[in-house]
C-alpha positions as CSV (number, residue, x, y, z in Angstrom):
1,M,17.5,-41.4,-12.2
2,I,18.9,-38.4,-10.8
3,P,15.9,-36.0,-10.1
4,A,17.2,-32.9,-12.4
5,P,14.3,-30.4,-12.5
6,A,13.1,-29.5,-15.7
7,G,15.2,-26.5,-17.2
8,S,18.1,-26.9,-14.7
9,C,21.3,-27.2,-16.1
10,V,24.0,-30.0,-15.7
11,W,27.7,-28.9,-15.9
12,L,30.4,-31.3,-16.9
13,A,33.8,-30.6,-15.4
14,T,36.1,-30.9,-18.4
15,G,39.4,-32.8,-18.1
16,F,39.8,-35.6,-15.8
17,T,39.1,-35.9,-12.0
18,D,40.7,-37.8,-9.1
19,M,37.8,-40.3,-8.5
20,R,39.1,-40.7,-5.0
21,K,37.4,-37.4,-4.1
22,G,34.1,-37.6,-2.4
23,F,31.4,-35.2,-1.4
24,D,33.6,-32.6,0.2
25,G,36.5,-32.8,-2.5
26,L,34.0,-32.7,-5.5
27,A,32.3,-29.5,-3.8
28,A,35.5,-27.7,-3.4
29,L,36.2,-28.3,-6.9
30,V,33.0,-26.9,-8.1
31,Q,33.7,-23.8,-6.0
32,D,37.3,-23.5,-6.6
33,Q,37.6,-24.6,-10.3
34,L,34.2,-24.3,-11.9
35,R,33.5,-21.0,-10.0
36,R,30.0,-22.2,-9.3
37,D,27.9,-22.8,-6.2
38,P,27.7,-26.6,-5.4
39,F,24.6,-26.0,-3.2
40,C,22.5,-24.4,-6.1
41,G,20.5,-27.4,-7.0
42,Q,22.2,-28.2,-10.5
43,A,24.2,-31.2,-11.3
44,F,28.0,-31.5,-11.6
45,V,29.6,-34.4,-13.4
46,F,33.2,-35.5,-13.2
47,R,35.1,-38.1,-15.1
48,G,38.1,-40.3,-14.1
49,R,41.3,-40.4,-16.1
50,Q,40.4,-43.7,-18.1
51,G,36.8,-42.4,-18.8
52,R,35.2,-45.5,-17.5
53,L,33.9,-43.8,-14.1
54,I,31.9,-40.8,-13.7
55,K,30.7,-39.1,-10.5
56,V,27.7,-36.9,-10.2
57,L,27.3,-34.4,-7.4
58,W,23.9,-32.2,-6.7
59,W,22.3,-30.6,-3.9
60,D,18.6,-32.0,-3.4
61,G,17.5,-29.3,-1.1
62,Q,18.6,-31.1,2.1
63,G,22.0,-32.5,1.5
64,L,24.5,-33.3,-1.1
65,C,23.9,-36.4,-3.1
66,L,26.6,-38.4,-5.0
67,F,26.2,-40.9,-7.8
68,A,28.9,-43.0,-9.6
69,K,28.9,-45.2,-12.5
70,R,31.4,-47.4,-14.1
71,L,31.2,-48.7,-17.5
72,E,32.2,-52.4,-18.0
73,K,33.1,-51.7,-21.7
74,G,33.3,-48.3,-23.7
75,R,33.9,-44.8,-22.3
76,F,31.8,-41.9,-21.4
77,I,31.9,-39.3,-24.2
78,W,33.2,-36.0,-22.9
79,P,34.0,-32.5,-24.7
80,A,37.4,-31.7,-25.7
81,I,37.8,-28.5,-23.6
82,S,40.6,-27.5,-21.5
83,A,40.7,-28.6,-18.0
84,G,38.9,-26.4,-15.2
85,A,36.2,-25.2,-17.6
86,A,32.7,-26.5,-17.6
87,A,30.4,-27.4,-20.4
88,A,26.7,-27.6,-19.9
89,L,24.0,-30.1,-20.8
90,T,20.4,-30.6,-20.4
91,P,19.0,-33.2,-18.1
92,A,17.9,-35.2,-21.2
93,Q,21.6,-35.2,-22.2
94,L,22.8,-36.2,-18.7
95,A,20.4,-39.0,-18.9
96,M,21.8,-40.2,-22.3
97,L,25.4,-39.8,-20.9
98,L,24.4,-42.1,-17.9
99,E,23.2,-44.5,-20.3
100,G,26.4,-44.9,-22.1
101,I,25.0,-42.9,-25.1
102,D,26.9,-40.4,-27.1
103,W,24.7,-37.4,-26.1
104,R,26.0,-35.4,-29.0
105,A,24.8,-38.2,-31.6
106,P,22.5,-40.8,-29.5
107,I,24.3,-44.1,-30.2
108,R,24.8,-46.8,-27.6
109,T,28.3,-47.8,-26.7
110,E,29.1,-51.8,-26.6
111,R,27.3,-53.8,-24.1
112,P,29.1,-56.3,-22.0
113,Q,28.9,-60.1,-23.3
114,L,30.4,-61.7,-20.3
115,A,30.4,-61.1,-16.5
116,G,33.6,-61.6,-14.5
């Protein structure tokens, strides 16, 4: 679990993001497009074009951390806001998002039946 402090905000970068970006590329997106400080201790979440891959970037006080998750079936629920904007979530909503649950109405996405 991502250690988001209670009361902190999680920012979803709306639209889709090039998932080839790493620490520096995502931090630059936070500064340039979202107009926020990537070193403030809040989490920033990015989704790929197909909606199956997300990356979470956050500063833990010592360095940038990057978490990635890919769903084998289903898609991550994302707000329908224009690209370049940000939507705010609570740490609890982020936990649901990472579990593949619709954070707007908690229902689990499909579970894979076969591996490979």
